[in-house]
Every structure is written in structure tokens, then in C-alpha cells.
C-alpha positions as CSV (number, residue, x, y, z in Angstrom):
1,M,31.5,60.3,48.9
2,Q,35.1,58.6,48.0
3,S,35.0,55.6,49.2
4,V,38.8,55.2,51.3
5,L,39.8,51.4,50.2
6,I,43.0,52.0,52.1
7,S,42.9,53.0,55.7
8,V,46.0,56.1,56.5
9,P,46.5,58.3,59.6
10,E,45.6,61.4,59.3
11,E,48.9,61.9,60.6
12,H,50.2,60.1,58.3
13,K,48.7,61.2,55.4
14,T,50.2,64.6,56.8
15,K,54.3,63.3,56.8
16,V,53.3,62.0,53.4
17,L,52.8,65.3,52.0
18,V,55.5,67.0,54.0
19,D,58.3,64.3,52.8
20,L,56.9,64.2,49.4
21,R,56.9,68.5,49.1
22,S,60.3,68.3,51.0
23,G,61.5,65.5,48.7
24,S,60.4,67.7,45.5
25,D,61.9,70.8,46.2
26,P,64.3,71.8,43.5
27,R,67.1,72.9,45.6
28,P,70.6,72.4,45.2
29,A,70.9,68.6,47.2
30,F,68.2,67.5,44.7
31,F,70.6,68.1,41.8
32,L,73.7,67.4,42.8
33,L,71.9,64.2,43.7
34,V,70.7,63.8,40.6
35,A,74.3,64.6,39.0
36,L,75.9,62.4,40.6
37,S,73.7,59.6,40.6
38,T,73.7,60.2,37.2
39,L,77.0,59.5,36.5
40,I,77.5,56.3,38.5
41,A,74.6,54.7,36.5
42,A,76.4,56.3,33.4
43,F,79.9,54.7,34.8
44,G,77.7,51.4,35.5
45,L,76.8,51.1,32.1
46,V,80.0,51.5,30.5
47,M,81.6,48.9,32.7
48,N,79.1,46.5,32.2
49,S,78.4,46.4,36.0
50,T,74.6,45.4,37.3
51,A,76.1,46.1,40.6
52,V,77.3,50.0,40.1
53,V,73.8,50.7,38.0
54,I,72.1,49.2,40.8
55,G,73.9,51.6,43.2
56,A,72.9,54.6,40.8
57,M,69.3,54.1,41.2
58,L,69.4,53.7,45.0
59,V,71.1,57.2,44.9
60,A,68.6,58.7,42.3
61,P,66.1,61.0,43.6
62,L,64.1,61.4,40.6
63,M,61.5,59.3,41.6
64,T,59.9,61.6,44.6
65,P,58.9,64.1,42.5
66,I,56.9,61.6,40.2
67,L,55.2,60.5,43.6
68,G,55.0,64.4,44.3
69,L,53.0,65.1,40.7
70,A,51.0,62.0,41.6
71,L,49.6,63.4,45.0
72,A,49.2,67.1,43.5
73,L,47.2,65.9,40.9
74,V,44.9,63.9,43.1
75,R,44.6,66.8,45.6
76,G,44.4,69.5,43.0
77,D,47.6,70.7,44.7
78,A,49.0,73.7,42.4
79,G,51.7,74.5,44.5
80,L,53.1,70.9,44.9
81,L,52.4,70.2,41.4
82,G,54.6,73.3,40.2
83,I,57.7,72.3,42.3
84,A,57.6,68.5,41.5
85,L,57.0,69.7,37.7
86,R,60.1,72.0,37.7
87,S,61.9,69.4,39.6
88,E,61.5,66.5,37.4
89,I,62.2,68.3,34.6
90,L,65.3,70.2,35.9
91,G,66.6,66.7,36.9
92,V,65.9,65.5,33.7
93,V,67.5,68.1,31.6
94,I,70.9,67.7,34.2
95,S,71.0,63.4,34.0
96,I,71.0,63.5,30.2
97,T,73.8,66.3,30.1
98,A,75.5,64.7,32.4
99,G,75.4,61.2,30.3
100,C,75.8,63.6,27.3
101,I,79.3,65.1,28.9
102,L,80.7,61.5,29.8
103,G,79.5,60.3,26.5
104,L,81.9,62.7,25.1
105,T,85.0,61.8,26.9
106,L,84.8,57.9,25.9
107,P,86.7,56.7,23.0
108,Q,86.0,56.6,19.3
109,Y,86.6,53.3,19.5
110,F,84.4,52.3,22.1
111,E,82.2,49.5,22.1
112,P,78.2,49.5,23.7
113,T,78.1,47.3,26.8
114,S,74.9,45.0,27.3
115,E,73.9,46.9,29.8
116,M,73.8,50.0,27.5
117,L,71.8,48.3,24.8
118,S,69.3,46.7,26.7
119,R,67.8,50.1,27.7
120,T,67.6,51.1,24.2
121,Q,64.7,49.1,22.8
122,P,61.8,49.2,25.5
123,N,58.9,46.7,25.2
124,L,55.2,46.3,27.5
125,F,57.6,44.2,30.1
126,D,59.0,47.3,31.0
127,L,55.8,49.4,31.1
128,L,54.7,46.4,33.5
129,V,57.7,46.1,35.5
130,A,57.1,50.4,36.0
131,V,53.3,49.7,36.5
132,L,54.3,47.1,39.6
133,A,56.8,49.6,41.1
134,G,54.6,52.7,40.8
135,A,52.0,50.5,42.9
136,A,54.7,49.0,45.4
137,G,56.0,52.4,46.1
138,A,53.0,54.6,46.6
139,Y,51.7,51.7,48.8
140,A,55.1,51.7,51.0
141,L,54.5,55.5,51.0
142,V,51.1,55.8,52.1
143,D,51.9,52.7,54.5
144,V,53.4,53.2,58.2
145,K,54.8,49.8,58.2
146,L,56.5,49.3,54.4
147,S,58.3,52.4,54.1
148,P,61.3,50.9,54.7
149,I,60.9,48.9,51.2
150,L,61.5,51.7,49.2
151,P,64.9,51.5,48.4
152,G,64.1,48.3,46.6
153,V,61.4,49.8,45.2
154,A,63.6,52.4,43.3
155,I,66.0,49.8,42.1
156,A,62.4,48.3,40.3
157,T,61.8,51.7,38.8
158,A,65.1,52.6,37.0
159,I,64.4,56.1,36.6
160,V,68.2,57.4,35.6
161,P,69.6,54.7,33.9
162,P,67.8,55.5,30.8
163,L,68.4,59.1,31.1
164,A,72.0,58.2,31.5
165,N,72.3,56.4,28.5
166,C,69.9,58.6,26.6
167,G,72.8,61.3,26.9
168,M,75.5,59.1,26.2
169,C,74.0,58.1,23.0
170,I,73.4,61.5,22.0
171,A,77.6,61.7,22.3
172,L,77.9,59.4,20.3
173,G,75.5,60.3,18.0
174,A,73.2,56.6,18.3
175,Y,69.9,58.9,18.3
176,D,68.3,56.1,17.4
177,G,69.3,54.9,20.5
178,A,68.8,57.9,22.5
179,V,65.0,57.9,21.7
180,G,64.7,54.4,22.8
181,S,66.5,55.2,26.2
182,F,64.4,58.6,26.8
183,V,61.1,56.4,25.8
184,L,62.3,54.1,28.3
185,F,62.1,56.9,31.1
186,F,59.2,58.2,29.9
187,T,57.5,55.0,30.1
188,N,58.2,54.5,33.8
189,F,57.2,58.2,34.7
190,L,54.2,58.2,33.4
191,S,53.4,54.7,34.8
192,I,54.7,55.3,38.1
193,L,52.3,59.0,38.2
194,L,49.2,57.0,37.2
195,V,49.6,53.8,39.3
196,A,50.6,56.3,42.1
197,A,47.9,58.3,41.4
198,G,45.4,55.6,41.9
199,V,47.3,54.2,45.2
200,F,47.0,57.9,46.8
201,Y,43.1,58.7,45.9
202,A,42.3,54.9,46.5
203,A,43.9,56.2,50.2
204,G,41.8,58.9,50.6
205,M,44.4,61.5,50.4
206,S,43.0,64.6,48.1
207,L,41.5,67.7,49.9
208,D,38.0,67.1,49.6
209,L,37.0,63.5,50.0
210,G,33.7,64.4,49.2
211,S,33.3,66.3,46.0
212,L,36.6,64.3,44.1
213,G,35.2,61.9,42.4
214,T,36.6,59.3,40.1
215,R,35.4,61.2,36.6
216,T,37.5,64.4,38.3
217,L,40.1,62.7,39.2
218,F,40.7,61.1,35.6
219,R,40.2,64.6,34.1
220,R,43.2,65.5,36.2
221,L,45.4,62.8,34.7
222,G,44.0,62.9,31.4
223,I,47.2,63.7,29.5
224,A,48.9,61.9,31.4
225,L,46.4,58.9,30.9
226,A,46.3,59.1,27.0
227,G,50.4,59.3,26.7
228,L,50.4,56.1,28.5
229,V,48.2,54.1,26.1
230,I,50.0,55.4,23.4
231,I,52.9,54.1,24.5
232,S,51.0,50.8,25.2
233,V,50.2,50.7,21.9
234,L,54.4,51.5,21.1
235,L,55.7,49.2,23.2
236,S,53.0,46.3,22.6
237,Y,54.4,46.4,19.0
238,E,57.8,45.9,20.1
239,L,56.8,43.5,22.2
240,W,55.2,41.1,19.5
241,R,58.7,42.0,17.3
242,M,60.5,40.8,20.1
243,F,58.7,37.8,20.4
244,D,58.1,37.2,16.5
245,F,62.0,37.7,16.1
246,R,62.5,35.3,18.6
247,R,60.3,32.8,16.9
248,V,62.5,33.1,13.9
249,E,65.8,32.9,16.1
250,L,64.0,28.9,17.1
251,Q,63.0,28.4,14.0
252,V,66.8,28.7,12.8
253,A,68.2,27.0,15.3
254,S,65.6,23.8,14.9
255,V,66.7,23.9,11.5
256,L,70.3,24.2,12.0
257,R,70.0,21.2,14.5
258,Q,68.5,19.1,11.6
259,S,71.0,20.1,8.8
260,F,73.6,19.3,11.1
261,A,72.1,16.0,12.7
262,D,73.5,13.9,9.6
263,M,77.2,15.4,8.9
264,R,80.2,15.1,11.7
265,I,79.2,18.4,13.5
266,F,80.3,18.4,16.8
267,G,78.8,21.3,18.0
268,T,77.6,25.1,17.5
269,D,78.7,28.1,19.1
270,N,77.7,31.6,18.3
271,L,74.2,31.8,16.9
272,V,74.0,35.0,16.0
273,V,70.5,36.1,13.6
274,E,70.0,39.5,12.8
275,Q,68.0,41.4,10.2
276,D,69.0,44.1,7.0
277,S,66.6,45.8,5.1
278,G,64.0,42.1,5.1
279,R,66.9,39.5,5.1
280,L,67.8,37.4,7.9
281,L,71.4,37.1,8.4
282,V,72.2,34.1,10.0
283,S,76.1,33.2,11.3
284,V,76.8,30.3,13.1
285,V,80.4,28.6,14.2
286,I,80.9,24.8,14.1
287,Q,83.1,22.4,15.2
288,A,83.9,19.6,12.4
289,P,86.3,17.8,11.2
290,E,86.4,19.7,7.8
291,A,84.8,23.0,6.7
292,L,81.3,22.9,4.9
293,S,81.1,23.1,0.9
294,P,79.6,26.1,-0.7
295,N,76.6,23.6,-2.1
296,R,76.0,22.4,1.2
297,V,75.7,25.8,3.0
298,A,73.3,26.8,0.1
299,S,71.1,24.2,0.9
300,I,70.7,25.1,4.3
301,E,70.2,28.5,3.4
302,E,67.3,27.9,1.3
303,K,65.9,25.4,3.9
304,L,65.9,28.7,6.4
305,A,64.2,31.0,3.9
306,N,61.6,28.1,3.6
307,V,60.8,27.6,7.0
308,T,61.3,31.4,8.1
309,G,59.4,32.3,5.3
310,R,62.1,35.3,4.9
311,P,65.1,35.6,2.6
312,T,68.4,34.5,4.0
313,S,71.8,34.2,4.5
314,L,73.8,32.0,5.9
315,F,77.9,32.6,7.0
316,V,79.8,29.3,8.2
317,R,82.8,29.3,10.7
318,T,84.5,25.9,11.2
319,A,86.3,25.2,13.9
320,I,88.7,21.8,12.9
321,A,88.5,19.2,15.3
322,H,88.4,15.7,15.7
323,D,86.5,14.0,18.7
324,V,88.1,10.6,19.9
325,S,87.1,8.4,22.9
326,A,88.5,4.7,24.2
327,T,85.9,3.5,21.4
328,G,86.4,5.6,18.5
329,S,85.1,9.0,17.2
330,V,82.3,10.4,18.7
331,T,79.9,12.5,17.2
332,R,77.6,13.9,19.6
333,Q,76.3,17.3,19.7
334,L,75.2,18.5,22.9
335,E,72.6,21.2,23.8
336,E,72.1,23.5,27.2
337,T,68.7,23.2,28.4
338,L,67.0,24.0,31.2
339,D,67.6,20.9,33.0
340,G,71.2,21.2,32.1
341,V,73.6,19.8,29.4
342,I,72.0,16.4,27.6
343,A,73.1,14.9,24.4
344,A,70.9,16.1,21.7
345,G,68.9,12.9,19.9
346,E,70.7,10.0,18.3
347,T,73.2,9.9,15.8
348,S,72.0,9.4,12.7
349,P,72.7,5.3,11.3
350,A,75.6,7.4,8.6
351,L,77.5,9.0,11.1
352,I,77.3,5.5,13.5
353,M,78.9,3.6,10.1
354,L,81.3,6.6,9.3
355,Q,82.7,6.7,13.7
356,E,82.9,2.3,13.0
357,G,84.4,2.7,10.2
358,E,87.3,5.7,11.1
359,Q,87.9,3.3,14.6
360,L,88.5,0.4,12.4
361,L,91.3,2.1,10.6
362,R,92.6,3.8,13.3
363,E,93.3,0.6,14.8
364,Y,94.4,-1.2,12.1
365,L,97.2,1.9,11.4
366,E,98.3,2.0,14.5
367,A,101.2,-0.6,14.0
368,K,102.1,1.3,11.4
369,L,104.9,3.0,12.1
370,A,105.0,5.2,8.5
371,L,100.9,5.4,8.1
372,R,98.6,8.0,9.7
373,L,94.4,8.7,9.4
374,Q,94.1,12.0,9.4
375,H,90.3,12.5,8.0
376,L,87.9,9.7,7.0
377,R,84.8,11.2,4.5
378,L,81.2,8.8,3.6
379,V,80.3,9.0,0.4
380,P,76.6,7.3,0.1
381,S,75.6,6.2,-3.1
382,D,73.4,3.9,-4.7
383,N,75.4,0.7,-5.0
384,Y,78.1,1.3,-2.3
385,Q,79.0,2.9,0.8
386,L,82.7,4.8,-0.5
387,F,85.3,5.5,2.1
388,V,87.3,8.1,1.4
389,A,90.6,7.4,4.1
390,E,93.1,10.5,4.1
391,L,96.7,9.3,5.3
392,T,100.0,10.8,5.5
393,G,103.2,8.8,6.3
394,A,105.8,8.7,5.1
395,R,105.3,6.1,2.6
396,P,102.8,5.2,0.5
397,P,99.9,2.7,1.5
398,L,100.5,-0.8,0.4
399,S,97.9,-2.3,-2.3
400,I,97.7,-5.3,-0.1
401,E,97.1,-3.0,2.9
402,I,94.2,-1.2,1.1
403,Q,93.2,-4.5,0.3
404,E,93.5,-5.7,4.1
405,L,91.5,-2.9,5.4
406,E,88.6,-2.9,2.8
407,S,88.2,-6.7,3.6
408,L,88.2,-5.9,7.3
409,M,85.4,-3.3,7.0
410,R,83.3,-5.3,4.7
411,R,83.5,-8.0,7.6
412,H,82.6,-5.8,9.9
413,F,79.7,-4.2,8.6
414,R,78.3,-7.1,7.0
415,Q,75.4,-7.2,5.1
416,R,74.5,-3.5,6.1
417,A,76.7,-1.7,3.1
418,K,78.7,-2.7,0.3
419,I,82.0,-1.2,1.3
420,R,84.7,0.7,-1.1
421,L,87.3,2.1,0.1
422,L,89.4,4.7,-1.6
423,V,93.3,6.5,-0.1
424,Q,94.1,10.0,-0.5
425,Y,98.1,9.6,0.1
426,S,100.1,13.0,1.5
427,P,103.8,12.2,2.0
428,T,105.8,13.4,4.8
429,V,109.8,13.2,5.0
430,L,111.6,11.9,7.2
431,R,115.6,12.3,7.1
432,D,118.3,11.4,8.9
433,T,122.5,11.6,8.5
434,S,121.9,9.1,5.6
435,G,119.0,11.3,4.3
436,R,115.8,10.3,3.2
437,L,114.0,7.4,5.3
438,R,112.4,5.1,2.6
439,L,110.2,3.8,5.2
440,D,108.8,1.3,2.1
441,F,112.0,-0.2,1.6
442,N,113.2,-0.7,5.4
443,L,112.2,0.3,8.9
444,P,114.4,2.4,11.1
445,R,116.2,0.4,13.0
446,L,119.6,-0.4,15.4
447,E,122.4,-1.9,13.1
448,T,124.4,-3.8,15.0
449,E,128.2,-2.9,14.8
450,E,128.5,-6.1,12.0
451,E,125.9,-4.5,9.9
452,A,126.9,-0.7,10.2
453,A,130.2,-2.1,9.4
454,A,128.9,-3.7,6.2
455,S,127.1,-1.0,5.6
456,V,129.5,1.4,5.3
457,A,131.9,-1.1,3.6
458,V,129.2,-0.6,0.5
459,V,128.3,2.9,0.7
460,N,131.5,4.7,1.0
461,P,133.2,3.6,-1.8
462,A,130.4,3.6,-3.7
463,E,130.1,7.1,-3.2
464,E,133.6,8.1,-4.0
465,W,133.2,6.2,-7.3
466,L,129.9,8.0,-8.0
467,K,131.6,11.6,-7.9
468,G,134.6,10.3,-9.9
469,R,131.9,10.1,-12.5
470,G,129.9,12.9,-12.0
471,F,126.8,11.9,-9.8
472,W,126.5,13.0,-6.6
473,L,124.5,10.6,-3.6
474,Q,122.0,11.9,-2.1
475,S,120.8,9.1,0.4
476,W,120.7,5.5,1.1
477,S,119.0,2.8,2.7
478,F,119.5,-0.8,3.6
479,T,117.6,-3.7,4.1
480,I,118.5,-7.4,4.7
481,L,116.6,-10.3,3.2
482,D,117.5,-13.5,2.5
483,G,120.9,-13.1,4.3
484,A,121.6,-10.4,1.8
485,Y,122.2,-6.7,2.1
486,H,119.6,-4.8,-0.4
487,F,121.0,-1.5,-0.9
488,L,118.9,1.9,-2.4
489,L,121.3,4.4,-3.7
490,E,119.5,8.3,-4.5
491,V,122.2,9.9,-6.5
492,T,121.8,13.1,-8.7
493,G,123.5,13.8,-11.6
494,A,124.1,15.9,-15.1
495,G,122.3,12.5,-16.6
496,L,121.2,9.3,-16.0
497,F,122.3,6.8,-14.1
498,T,122.6,3.8,-16.9
499,A,123.2,-0.2,-16.7
500,A,126.5,0.0,-17.9
501,D,126.8,2.4,-14.7
502,H,125.0,-0.2,-12.7
503,A,127.1,-2.8,-14.1
504,A,130.7,-1.3,-13.3
505,L,129.8,0.2,-9.5
506,E,128.8,-3.6,-8.7
507,E,131.9,-5.0,-10.0
508,M,133.9,-2.4,-8.0
509,L,132.3,-3.6,-4.9
510,S,132.2,-6.8,-5.5
511,G,136.4,-7.3,-5.1
512,K,136.0,-4.5,-1.6
513,V,132.8,-6.1,0.2
514,D,132.6,-9.2,1.8
515,V,129.1,-10.1,2.2
516,A,126.3,-10.9,-0.3
517,F,124.8,-7.5,-1.7
518,E,122.5,-6.2,-4.2
519,I,122.8,-2.8,-5.4
520,Y,119.2,-0.7,-6.7
521,V,120.2,3.2,-7.8
522,H,117.4,5.6,-8.1
523,S,119.2,8.0,-10.5
524,R,117.3,11.7,-11.5
525,L,118.8,14.9,-13.2
526,D,119.0,17.5,-11.0
527,T,122.5,19.9,-11.0
528,V,123.3,23.3,-10.3
529,V,126.6,25.1,-12.2
530,G,128.4,27.5,-10.6
531,P,131.6,28.6,-10.2
532,G,133.0,25.6,-8.5
533,G,131.5,23.5,-11.9
534,N,128.6,21.1,-11.5
535,Q,126.9,20.2,-8.2
536,P,123.8,19.2,-6.5
537,L,121.0,21.7,-5.9
538,E,120.4,20.4,-2.1
539,K,124.1,20.6,-1.7
540,L,124.4,24.0,-2.9
541,L,121.5,24.9,-0.6
542,D,122.8,23.1,2.7
543,E,126.0,24.9,1.7
544,F,124.4,28.4,1.7
545,G,122.0,27.5,4.4
546,Q,125.5,26.9,6.7
547,R,126.9,30.3,6.0
548,N,123.7,32.3,6.4
549,S,122.7,30.5,9.7
550,A,124.4,32.7,12.1
551,A,123.1,35.8,10.5
552,Y,120.0,34.2,10.2
553,E,120.2,33.5,13.8
554,R,121.1,37.1,14.8
555,E,117.9,38.5,12.3
556,I,115.6,36.6,13.9
557,E,116.5,37.7,17.3
558,R,116.5,41.4,16.1
559,V,112.6,40.7,14.8
560,I,111.7,39.5,18.5
561,R,113.3,42.3,20.1
562,E,111.6,44.5,17.8
563,A,108.3,43.0,18.3
564,R,108.5,43.5,22.2
């Protein structure tokens, strides 16, 4: 005699049977709902919209025939078994076909969405969800008070979305993904079938409670049970692979975090770990003031291979960044945790020294109009700490300035390290109406009317005198020291400006200028011979630039219009 574990009134048992037989009947309305729910699910997958996919689950009628099959096997009802099986098979065919048709309409450049990809690799968790959903669905069906929760159960079972995804994968030529999606559906199908059968049996819904025993039930469900066991083994393996790969991902993240701890890395993004023929492919985007050297990448790559036990290829993309706070540059890696975003560990002593050194240089150079710090590197050595400062400006740093900076850093760090400072300088050219500004000779300032008149009185006749001897004045600067005007004239010509030329220029100017002055001439060979004779290259280029400026502007406007 079968023991009834779930008490169900006889009239409700009859109602359940009638509802399942009616819901499993392969009528046109049933197949219409299957097609519509599949299209809704497919659009949700393509749009990457979870809400739309949930809507498709609510509309889909395919769970009802599965429950009908379960009840038919428990009761030994061949009629219900045939109806439900026919509806389920035809519904699956229609669903896959509808997904395939929609997939054929997608453009060739279509990129699979995360909703689609998540249904191509089922694992044991999917089976467990289906088991729980099947149990909830069957129990809600036999319990009079719980019928309203069936829509929620339908959401959990996810019968139609895998079928829609299977059809689209077939259309897109992703046959491995199609197989994975169908396996997900079949997993849900078998899990719901077997668990629902167990619930119906426990509710005493067999035709003959006295003759139907557990052995008979297992015999009827043997094929489905064997299939579920096989799928469970496969999904368990996939779950183990997933956990194993997740372990590898965590190892990779840990190695990168440790490797970057001693570098000026402000943050990491877009860590991607993939496998290809047994080799790990790791790519990561870092924010740093400079790109990592190939040797540094190779060293990290070797660490990854040793820790993971797999050959590894590492690709590092650098987004150039400079972090500056009110107290200097910062080098703190931030990491998102379940507790929120927090600073990831302490900054290494080398990075602290680099930060403090950078702050000292920025504060010193703040008052220097002509110089700016671009980047500072720290190169450890056995004997000293070598700072390499990359500077840019309108003049090179003076030796006395480098000496002052080095002394400042030595006083700051005291006994923490022996300090040396090297400067790598990149010039920045500044020009005004007088030509190139020589900030190493003078500072730009507003001259008084007297100073401006004195400079014109020297430069204008000097320029005319130079032209008469085949020299062209390119730029000029002056500064006032000890009450005397000191002029630096930069000239070009077919020959070099000699000491005799200089003496003749000073003699000429002495009769025209009332102020004390000194003349310095920077001469270089630079001349272009053309129809008009000799002239400086810069003058020729300036003339052609002026003549072409209108046409150049028109061409730029044309390019912009065509680009629109």
C-alpha cells in the first residue's frame, strides 16, 4: 500500500488531471503561444534584456506538458502520455525553428550578448535550479492554496529561452553553442519531469495506490532517470572546470596585484583570462605614467606560468595617467570588494620615496617659468638611489639648479638612501614678434617705454647693417645687467659671422646708441638660393605659408564638410 506523504483532496486531484490534460493538448493556441514566447525570448536574448526574457518565460506553455508527462508516468496513463509527449516534441521543434528563423535575420556583424552566452555552457547549478523549480511547480499544482505561485516557478525553469538560443546559434553557425543550449533545455526537462513525478507519487495521484510501488515507478521513469544521471555527471564536470578556471583567474589576479605593488600602477581594468589549446591568454589594462618594458612583462608572464602551472601569454595595455594630490603624487591601487571599494594594501617603500621625490621636484619647479616636470623614475642601485627626471621647457636646466635639487632631495631623505639626480631634458620653443624667446638669456617681461626705445634703437640699425652683408636677423633678446643692455642676436647666412664682423657692428652702433650695451651674435649657416637670390629658409617658408594660407583654410573646410 502506497503511503501518501502529501494530502490532496480527491476533487483537486481530478482538477489537476483535467488541467494538465487540457494544457498539454496540442491545439493551435498551444503552438501559437510557443512561437510567440520563443520570439519574445529571442528578442530578449538579442537585446540583452533580462526583463524581456522573463516575460517570455511567463508566456511559454512548455512546462505544462512536462508536468503532464510526469503525471502520466505515475498514473500509467498512456493517453495523457501520448498527448503530452506529442505537444512537448512539437513545441520544441517549433521553438528551435522560430529561433533559427530570427537568427537568420540578424546581421553578419552581430555580436553575441551575455544573455545568449550564459545559456551555452550549462553546469550542475542549472540542474539544481531545475530540480528545485520542478519540485516547487509540482507541489504548487497539487496544493490548493499554492497555485498562484506557478508564474514564479515558470520564471525559474527557463524552458523556452534555451531553445530560442539553440535556434539562433544554429542560424549563426555556432553549433557548439547550439548543443550547449539544447543540453540546458534537456537538463531542465529531465529534472522537472523526475522531480514532478516524485511529488505526484507522494501525493497519491497514481491510478492504483495499492499496486503501484516504488519499483514500478522507477521502471517507468528508468530512461529519464538514466539520462539525468548521465547529464549530472557531464554537468558536474563542467562545474568543476568552471571552478578550476575561476581558481586560475584568482591566481592570475593575485600575481598581477603582487607584481604591480612595486610599480607605479594607479589601477587595473578589463582583466580577461582565456584558454587556447592549453595556454592561458591574459590581457589587462593598467593606468600608469609609462608603459611597462618587455622585460618586465616577460617577468610577470613567467610568474603567472609558475603559479598557474600553465604556459601563459600576457598582454598589457597602458593608459597613461598621472595622479596628483595636494600633498604630492599618489600611488594607491583600489580594489572592489564585497565590503566596498578600499585601498589594496600598503604602498611599498620604493614607491613612497618616488612620490616624495616627485613632490619635491614639483614644488621646486613651480617657481620656474621655463621648466616643467613630465615624469620621474626611480632606478635602484647597489650604491645609491638614482632619480631620473624628465623635464621640458623653453630653456635647459642649469647645473646649479640640478645641484640644488639633488641637495634638497638628500636633505629630505637624510640617511634613508644615497641620492643621485639625472635630468633628461626636452626643449619647448617659444616665439613672439621678436622671434624665438631665449628664457635662458632673459625672462619675458613688459619693458618700459625707455627700454623699448633703446632696444629698437639697437636692433633696427643692426638688422639693416646685417642685410647689407648677407646676414639675416632671425630673432633677438635683451636683458639688462649692471645698467647695460645685453643683446643676443641670432643670425643666419651663407657664411659665419666673424670677430671682424662683430667689431664692425659695434663700431656702427656706437655712433647711434646713447646707452651702454653689449652685442652677442649667434651665427649659423642657413641659406636658400632662389630666383630672388639668397634668403633664409625660415623667411622662404613664411612667405609661402602666407601665400597658401587662404587655400589651406579652404581645403580644411572642404575636408570637414566631406567628413560630415
